[in-house]
C-alpha positions as CSV (number, residue, x, y, z in Angstrom):
1,M,-22.5,-12.8,-20.5
2,D,-24.2,-10.5,-23.0
3,T,-23.2,-9.8,-26.6
4,G,-21.3,-6.7,-25.6
5,D,-19.2,-8.5,-23.0
6,R,-18.4,-11.3,-25.5
7,L,-17.4,-8.8,-28.1
8,M,-15.1,-7.0,-25.7
9,T,-13.6,-10.3,-24.6
10,A,-12.9,-11.2,-28.2
11,I,-11.3,-7.8,-28.9
12,G,-9.2,-8.2,-25.8
13,F,-7.9,-11.6,-26.8
14,L,-7.2,-10.4,-30.4
15,L,-5.3,-7.4,-29.1
16,Q,-3.3,-9.7,-26.8
17,L,-2.5,-12.1,-29.7
18,R,-1.6,-9.3,-32.1
19,Y,0.3,-6.8,-29.9
20,G,1.3,-8.6,-26.7
21,A,0.9,-7.6,-23.1
22,M,3.4,-4.7,-23.2
23,T,1.2,-2.8,-25.8
24,I,-1.9,-3.5,-23.7
25,A,-0.1,-2.1,-20.6
26,E,0.9,1.0,-22.6
27,L,-2.7,1.4,-23.8
28,I,-3.9,1.3,-20.2
29,R,-1.3,3.9,-19.1
30,K,-2.6,6.2,-21.8
31,N,-6.3,5.4,-21.1
32,P,-6.7,4.3,-17.4
33,D,-10.4,3.7,-17.9
34,A,-9.6,0.8,-20.2
35,S,-8.3,-1.2,-17.3
36,K,-11.9,-1.5,-16.1
37,I,-13.0,-3.3,-19.2
38,G,-13.5,-7.1,-18.6
39,P,-11.0,-8.5,-21.1
40,F,-8.2,-6.2,-19.9
41,L,-8.8,-7.1,-16.3
42,T,-8.2,-10.8,-17.1
43,F,-4.8,-9.9,-18.7
44,F,-3.8,-7.7,-15.8
45,E,-4.7,-10.3,-13.2
46,E,-2.6,-12.9,-15.1
47,D,0.3,-10.5,-15.5
48,L,0.2,-9.5,-11.8
49,A,0.1,-13.2,-10.7
50,K,3.1,-14.0,-12.9
51,G,4.9,-10.9,-11.6
52,R,4.3,-11.9,-8.0
53,V,5.6,-15.4,-8.6
54,E,8.7,-14.2,-10.3
55,G,9.3,-11.6,-7.6
56,V,9.1,-14.2,-4.8
57,R,11.4,-16.5,-6.8
58,Q,14.0,-13.8,-7.1
59,S,13.7,-13.1,-3.4
60,I,14.3,-16.7,-2.5
61,L,17.4,-16.8,-4.8
62,A,18.7,-13.5,-3.3
63,L,18.2,-14.7,0.2
64,G,19.9,-18.0,-0.7
65,R,22.9,-16.2,-2.2
66,K,23.2,-14.0,0.9
67,K,23.2,-17.0,3.2
68,F,24.7,-19.8,1.2
69,G,26.5,-18.3,-1.8
70,V,25.8,-18.6,-5.5
71,P,23.3,-21.4,-6.3
72,T,24.2,-24.2,-8.7
73,P,22.3,-24.1,-12.0
74,E,20.3,-27.1,-10.8
75,Q,19.2,-25.3,-7.6
76,E,18.3,-22.2,-9.6
77,A,16.3,-24.2,-12.1
78,E,14.4,-25.9,-9.2
79,V,13.4,-22.6,-7.7
80,N,12.5,-21.2,-11.1
81,A,10.3,-24.3,-11.8
82,L,8.1,-23.6,-8.7
83,G,4.9,-21.8,-9.7
84,D,2.6,-22.0,-6.6
85,L,2.7,-18.6,-4.9
86,T,1.7,-20.1,-1.5
87,H,4.5,-22.6,-1.6
88,L,7.0,-20.0,-2.7
89,D,5.9,-17.6,0.1
90,A,6.3,-20.4,2.6
91,I,9.9,-21.1,1.3
92,R,10.7,-17.4,1.4
93,E,9.5,-17.0,5.0
94,W,11.2,-20.1,6.3
95,H,14.3,-19.2,8.4
96,P,16.4,-22.2,9.7
């Protein structure tokens, strides 16, 4: 990693710490080329992964509600504690 890449990474981390992901997302909407800069790619990949996990969790809960009714707080907490996307996808695709 050259000096320029290290500097851009540091700037990206400082922006994230100071302004948060929402502001970085807004920055990218206003300047799409910024999404090609290394530090921003890291944040987008992390946000996308978190979003995918959350989306699958919500799908599992919705499917469960449809088939079994409202989950108990304990059941909902167990689903929300899962973080492995592969495992979550397997649960979502399982149909007894």
